N, C-alpha and C positions, 0 to 999 in steps of 0.2 A: 143046735140053736142057738145065733146068737143074738146077746144081750147090750143092748142100748142104752145110753144114758137117757133120762127122761125126757128132755129137751127133742133128741133125737126122734123117739119114741112117737113122740108127739105129734111132730110133724110127718113119718109114715103114715100115720092114721088119718092124719088129715089128707096127705095125696089119695092115699085111699077113700077115700070117700067122696072125695074130686072124683076120682076115675070111676066111681061106682053112678056116680048121678050124671055122668057125662054121654051124650048122643052120637059125638060125633071126636073123639079124641084121637090125634096125631101125635106119632112121635120121630124127631129128631133127633140124630145118634151124631157120636163125634167122634175120635179116637181113643179118648179115655175107657168107651163100650170095650175095647177091645185089648188093651194093656194087661188085665187079668189073664189075659190067653195070650201073652208071648208076645205080640206084635208093639213096637216102641209105639207112642205118639210123635209128634214133631216137635212140639213145643217146650217141652217140660226143660228146666233148668239141669244143664248135666247130663240129662240121659237121654231126653228128644234128637229126635235125628238135626234138627238145623241147628243145633248145638256144637255139631261135628262139621258140617257140611255147607257149603254156601247153596242153598238149592236153585238158584241159577244157573250156579255153575254144573250142575249135577243133573236138575232134573226139570226143564226146560224143553220146550219143544225145539226149541235151537241145538242144544247139545246131543239133541238123540238124532238130528237131519244132518249135524256136522261131525259131530265126533259120536258114533252110537258106542263105541265101545265102553267111552268113558261114562256115558251111561248106564248102559248094563254093568260094569264094574259097580257103580254103585250100589243099584238096583237088586243085584244078587244075594246081599246077605237079605235085606226085607222080604225079597220074594221068598226065600227058605221060611221065613219067620211066619210067612204069610200060607205058604205052602205048608207047612206042618200044623199050623194051626190050628184049635176044636172051639167049640162054642164056650164061654163061663155060663156061669151062672144065671147071671142077667142075662142073657143072649135067650136062655131058653124061659126064664120067667117072662119075656117080654113077647116071646113067639106062642105063650099061652096065651096071656092076656091077649093078642091079635085073634087067635083061634076060636077064644069066647067071646068076641064081639065087642071088647073093652077098647081093643085100640083099631081105629078102621085102615090107616096106612101107616108105614113104615120109612121115613125118609132120614137116609143118611149120607154122611160126608165119608164113609168109611167104605175101600175097596175088597173087601177081604170076604164076602159072603158069608160072613158069619151068624147073617140075620137069616138067609137060607136054608144053611147047614142045621141051623135049631128050628125049622119048621115054619118061619114065615113067608106068607104067601104074596103079600100087598108090600114090595121092596120097591123104593124111589129112590135110584142111585146115583145123586148128583155128581160124585168124582169120579165115575168109570166104574170098571170091575175087572178084577184080575182071570176071571173065569175066560174072556175071550180076548185073542190077540188078530189086528187086521194090518194085511202089507201093508208097505209105504208106497209100494210102485203099483201094483194091479188092484188095490183095497179088498181082497179076499180077506175074510175072515174064518178064523181057525180056533177052535177048542184049545184052551191053553195046555188042558191036562196032557195033551199029544206033545208038549214041549217043556212042561215046566221041569218036568223032572230031570233032563239031560241038563239043561239051564242050570238048575239048584244044584244038580251034582257035580256037573264035569264043565260049568260055565260054556254049555255050546250055546252060542247066540241063535234063539231060535227066526228061521227061516222060512219063507212061505212055499208051502209043497206045491204051487202053482210055477211060479215065475223064477223061485230062489231067492229073491228081497228080502230084506230084514223086517221082521214083524215087529209090530208096536205094542205093547201092553195096552190095553183100550183104559186103562185110568188116565186121568186130567191131568198133564204138565203144566207149568208153569207156561205163561203164553196161549193157551188152547182154554175157548170158552167152554162151558159147561154143555151136556147132552142137553138140547133146545127141549126134547118133549119130556124128557123130565124136570127138566127146570118151570117148563111152563104145569107140569103136574105140579110138582111142590108147592108152586105157588098157591095155584087150585086149592089145596089140601088144607095150606095155612090159611086159606083166606075164608076156609067154609067150617072149620074145626071151630069149637065151643072148646074143647083143651087141647095145648100143646103141653108135650111131657118133654122135653131137654135132657137127654142122659149122653155125659161122655162127652160134652162141646165146649170148648173155651167162646166158643162163639168172638172168636177174632177174624174169621175168613168169610169176605163178601162174595158172593151175595147171598150165599145161606145164614150168615150171619144176623139178615134183616128180616129173616122168617119169623120169629118169635114177633118180633115189632107187628109186622102185620095179622098176626093171629091178635094182638092186645087191641091194635086198634080195631079191630071188628067185633071187640068186645069177649074173646076167650077169654079162660082161666091158664094160667102158665105154672107147673112145676118144674124147679129146675133141678139135679142130680149131677154135681161134678166137684172132682174133689179143686177146683179154684173157680175165684170169685169170675162173673163175668159180667158185663156193663149193663146186663137187664135183670141182675138183681134183686134191684130195686122195685122193679116191677111185678113179679113174679109173688104168687098166692105163697107157693110152699120153696122152699130153697136146702136141698141137703148138700153139705161139703164135706161128701164120703163117698169111699170106695164105692161103686155101680153094684159090682158084684154082690155085694153083701145087703147094699139097700135095696136095688129093686126087687129081690127076688121075696125081700121082709111087706117090701107095698104089695104086691101080689098078692102074696100070703094074705094079708091086710083083706085087700078086694074079693078073695074069695072067700073068704072064712070069717070074716069080722074080728 
């Protein structure tokens, strides 16, 4: 059992009270939720992916189309980390909150499917998923599990089983639009919720970063759990600048057991 400072404990209890009182709570998650599972985030100083590489040079749609080998060379270590990652305590606690009706939907910027692996059901994937790949030529979609092992272990670029062309992971690269259906659903959830819980997101990437403001503009409460400040902290009911893997289970425990 974690022991928290009095101020943090008070914020945990307040956040739990808000979740208990909520009728339609919505979760928004980012890369910081998955870092305890061994998946690096993008912007942390020194350790983030963009501290090492220029995103437009390695992770853009243009790079994938014109120099797929450059993209896959960059993508392989990340794919390996995602392929081998397991949900952490926060994923399981959030899935339990959803299962018990305390959270109605999960909006995530992550592509690792760890929410689903932990048991979450209503997951809106704003930035796509690593679970499928789509052919760049004939648009045939395939299960990533058929290809990821050979790619991660041998560096074999995935190719379509129908036409032989390169398969693109169904993740959103720079220069691509968000999946329209997912974005519309996320906005609808943000506008109807009475509480938004943001976990592990720096809220620096648009348009997802605007979802908490949409919720606030319609009178919703806001809880933020992130290890660095966000632009909207000043508007939040509760802010916990802590490790999500420790804080979220503590909040869930208070929700269920008081």
